[in-house]
FIDO-612874 format. One record per residue (C-alpha): x, y, z; residue in three letters. Coordinates in nm, 3 decimals, always signed. Layout:
BEGIN
c1,c2,c3,rest
X,Y,Z,Ala
...
***
This chain:
BEGIN
c1,c2,c3,rest
+7.929,-18.927,+5.058,Leu
+8.250,-19.071,+5.196,His
+8.574,-19.039,+5.000,Ala
+8.881,-19.249,+5.086,Ala
+9.224,-19.226,+4.932,Tyr
+9.325,-19.593,+4.924,Arg
+9.683,-19.552,+4.798,Ser
+9.932,-19.279,+4.710,Trp
+10.219,-19.234,+4.464,Arg
+10.494,-18.979,+4.441,Arg
+10.593,-18.809,+4.116,Gln
+10.822,-18.511,+4.070,Ser
+10.842,-18.485,+4.449,Gly
+10.463,-18.448,+4.481,Ile
+10.240,-18.706,+4.652,Ala
+9.906,-18.768,+4.484,Trp
+9.631,-19.028,+4.536,Pro
+9.657,-19.320,+4.297,Ser
+9.342,-19.495,+4.416,Ser
+9.023,-19.319,+4.530,Ile
+8.696,-19.468,+4.650,Glu
+8.373,-19.269,+4.694,Val
+8.076,-19.434,+4.868,Val
+7.727,-19.284,+4.893,Gly
+7.579,-19.228,+5.239,Gly
+7.338,-19.519,+5.201,Asp
+7.601,-19.745,+5.042,Gly
+7.399,-19.770,+4.718,Ala
+7.672,-19.600,+4.515,Leu
+8.040,-19.686,+4.503,Thr
+8.289,-19.524,+4.268,Leu
+8.647,-19.649,+4.247,Arg
+8.916,-19.468,+4.049,Cys
+9.271,-19.581,+3.981,Arg
+9.508,-19.318,+3.848,Ile
+9.794,-19.469,+3.652,Glu
+9.957,-19.166,+3.490,Arg
+9.982,-18.805,+3.593,Leu
+10.126,-18.512,+3.403,Arg
+10.177,-18.179,+3.572,Phe
+10.131,-17.866,+3.364,Val
+10.182,-17.504,+3.463,Glu
+9.823,-17.408,+3.381,Arg
+9.533,-17.633,+3.288,Pro
+9.389,-17.561,+2.946,Gly
+9.024,-17.477,+2.886,Pro
+8.964,-17.829,+2.751,Ala
+9.094,-18.008,+3.063,Arg
+8.965,-18.361,+3.123,Ala
+8.589,-18.389,+3.160,Met
+8.407,-18.699,+3.280,Ala
+8.142,-18.844,+3.049,Gln
+7.831,-18.919,+3.255,Leu
+7.585,-19.192,+3.157,Pro
+7.245,-19.079,+3.028,Ala
+7.007,-18.986,+3.309,Gly
+7.288,-18.904,+3.554,Thr
+7.253,-18.572,+3.734,Ala
+7.567,-18.363,+3.764,Ser
+7.638,-18.102,+4.030,Leu
+7.832,-17.781,+3.989,Glu
+8.102,-17.729,+4.252,Trp
+7.887,-17.521,+4.500,Pro
+7.609,-17.784,+4.507,Ala
+7.862,-18.069,+4.531,Phe
+8.038,-17.899,+4.822,Arg
+7.704,-17.843,+5.001,Arg
+7.624,-18.214,+4.960,Ala
+7.959,-18.306,+5.115,Leu
+7.912,-18.056,+5.398,Glu
+7.573,-18.208,+5.480,Arg
+7.754,-18.538,+5.532,Glu
+8.016,-18.368,+5.749,Gly
+8.311,-18.451,+5.521,Glu
+8.422,-18.096,+5.434,Val
+8.523,-17.860,+5.711,Arg
***
């Protein structure tokens, strides 16, 4: 996987990516996200935002996701 932060915004003195693109190693998968609003809270609640995955999509817990990125040499 290759992740690229295409653009940044600044809010409350903090820079954050406003456009993110993730491309699979073989180019078969491309995910583009545009973040339009951001609200900072002291602590995230237990019901923080969760992505809804289409049926048949496999999800990875953080350790497996990180291992996948490390195999591609993106996380050091």
